[in-house]
Each structure stands twice: as C-alpha cells, then as structure tokens.
C-alpha positions in Angstrom: 166.2 -20.4 -109.7 168.2 -20.8 -106.5 167.8 -17.9 -103.8 171.1 -16.3 -103.1 171.6 -14.6 -100.0 174.8 -12.3 -98.3 175.8 -12.0 -95.2 178.3 -9.1 -94.3 180.1 -8.0 -91.0 180.0 -4.2 -89.8 182.0 -2.6 -92.1 181.5 -4.9 -94.9 185.1 -6.3 -95.4 183.9 -10.0 -94.7 180.8 -11.3 -96.5 179.6 -14.9 -96.9 177.1 -15.7 -99.6 174.7 -19.0 -99.1 172.7 -20.8 -101.6 168.9 -22.2 -101.0 166.8 -22.2 -98.3 167.9 -22.6 -94.4 168.4 -25.9 -93.6 167.5 -24.4 -90.3 166.8 -21.0 -87.9 167.5 -21.7 -83.8 168.4 -19.7 -81.1 171.1 -20.5 -78.6 171.4 -19.4 -75.3 174.2 -21.1 -74.0 176.7 -18.6 -71.8 179.6 -19.0 -74.6 177.3 -18.1 -77.4 176.1 -14.6 -74.9 179.6 -13.6 -74.5 180.8 -14.2 -78.0 177.8 -12.1 -79.6 177.6 -9.9 -76.8 173.8 -10.3 -76.3 171.3 -12.6 -74.6 171.5 -15.0 -77.5 172.9 -15.7 -80.8 170.3 -16.3 -83.7 171.9 -18.8 -86.3 170.9 -20.1 -89.9 171.8 -23.5 -91.2 173.2 -23.6 -95.0 174.4 -26.3 -97.4 177.3 -25.8 -99.6 178.2 -24.2 -101.9 178.9 -21.0 -100.2 181.3 -18.3 -100.7 183.5 -16.1 -98.8 184.9 -13.1 -99.4 187.2 -10.9 -97.3 189.8 -12.1 -94.5 188.6 -13.7 -91.4 190.3 -14.3 -87.9 189.5 -17.9 -86.3 188.6 -18.9 -83.1 187.8 -22.7 -82.2 185.9 -23.6 -79.1 185.0 -27.0 -77.9 181.5 -27.5 -76.9 180.1 -29.2 -74.1 179.6 -32.7 -76.5 183.6 -32.3 -77.6 182.8 -30.7 -81.1 185.1 -28.0 -82.0 183.5 -25.4 -83.6 185.5 -22.8 -85.9 183.9 -19.5 -85.5 185.2 -16.8 -88.3 184.9 -12.8 -87.6 185.9 -9.5 -88.8 189.7 -8.8 -87.7 188.3 -4.8 -88.4 184.9 -4.7 -87.3 185.2 -7.9 -84.8 181.6 -9.0 -86.5 181.4 -12.6 -85.9 179.8 -13.7 -89.0 179.7 -17.7 -89.2 181.2 -21.0 -88.2 181.7 -24.5 -89.3 181.9 -27.5 -86.9 185.1 -29.4 -87.8 184.7 -32.2 -89.7 181.7 -31.7 -91.0 182.2 -28.6 -93.1 180.9 -30.8 -95.9 177.2 -30.7 -93.9 177.5 -26.6 -93.8 178.0 -23.3 -92.7 175.9 -21.6 -89.9 175.3 -17.7 -90.4 174.5 -15.1 -87.9 170.9 -14.5 -88.8 171.4 -10.6 -88.5 174.2 -10.1 -91.1 172.1 -10.5 -93.4 170.0 -7.5 -93.0 166.8 -9.1 -94.1 163.7 -8.3 -92.1 161.7 -11.3 -93.6 164.3 -14.0 -93.0 162.2 -17.1 -91.5 161.8 -17.7 -87.8 163.4 -19.9 -85.5 162.1 -23.2 -85.4 164.3 -24.5 -82.3 166.0 -23.2 -79.1 168.7 -24.4 -77.5 170.1 -24.2 -74.0 167.0 -23.0 -73.1 167.9 -23.4 -69.6 170.3 -20.4 -70.1 167.3 -18.1 -71.2 166.9 -14.9 -69.8 163.6 -14.7 -68.3 162.3 -12.0 -70.1 163.1 -13.5 -73.4 159.8 -14.7 -75.1 160.0 -17.2 -78.0 158.0 -16.9 -80.8 154.8 -19.1 -81.5 156.1 -23.1 -82.5 159.8 -22.7 -81.2 160.8 -26.0 -80.0 162.6 -25.3 -76.8 165.3 -27.8 -75.4 167.2 -27.3 -72.0 170.2 -28.4 -73.4 171.8 -29.3 -76.9 169.9 -32.2 -78.5 172.7 -33.8 -80.5 
C-alpha cells in the first residue's frame, strides 16, 4: 500500500495530501525563502502527482533567479505557506513545507541550496550536499 501524508496549515482550513515517499527533501537559504517563511531557511519536500488539496488557498507567483515562475499557495485565514508548484512543470509534482506534516520522523534533507546565504550558525546534517546557488 502506498503511504499517504497530509500537510495542514496552522488553522486547519487548507491541506494537501500526497502519495508515496518524497522524491527529494531539501533546504533553501535564498533571501526570498527566508522572507517567505519568516525563518532562516525553508525545508521543502517534493512529491509526484497525484495530490489532493482541500480548502481555499491564496496564490503568489514569484520569478526565481533563473526565470522559472513558482506559484506559492498559502492559507488566507492563518497565512501559512503550505506548498508550491513551478509553472509549466505542474505534472512533475508539488513542493510541500516539511513542517506542515507535523511528522518528527519525516526524512532528513539531502540537499541545501543557496548555501552562500546560509546563516553561519545553521549547521547542516551529515550527508547533505550543499550548493552555493540553485544547481538547476
């Protein structure tokens, strides 16, 4: 049986349910993710379709450094930033905020991007591959 995980916003109004294991788990230290999350990095996990969204989401589109457009979805009630997709690449999957799963045993990250922006006191777990910018 395929494992199912559900990530929910802070107030429970918005959720996303994904299937299977993440295709990747990473950290992003870019300034846009720091501002978007209110933290010093974003922890995200990528999942292949299918996925199911319940509730209402507000969207924000941001253009990345390499020109890709990312559509972020967040709860209009509590403001939690829950997931995002890359425009034109929606069939490849969705990236979900790891903390929204509420699973302390969630798989650890394997990559850290925009490491050149990582705060000096943030220590990466062993085995994480660090990239100065976005390797894609």
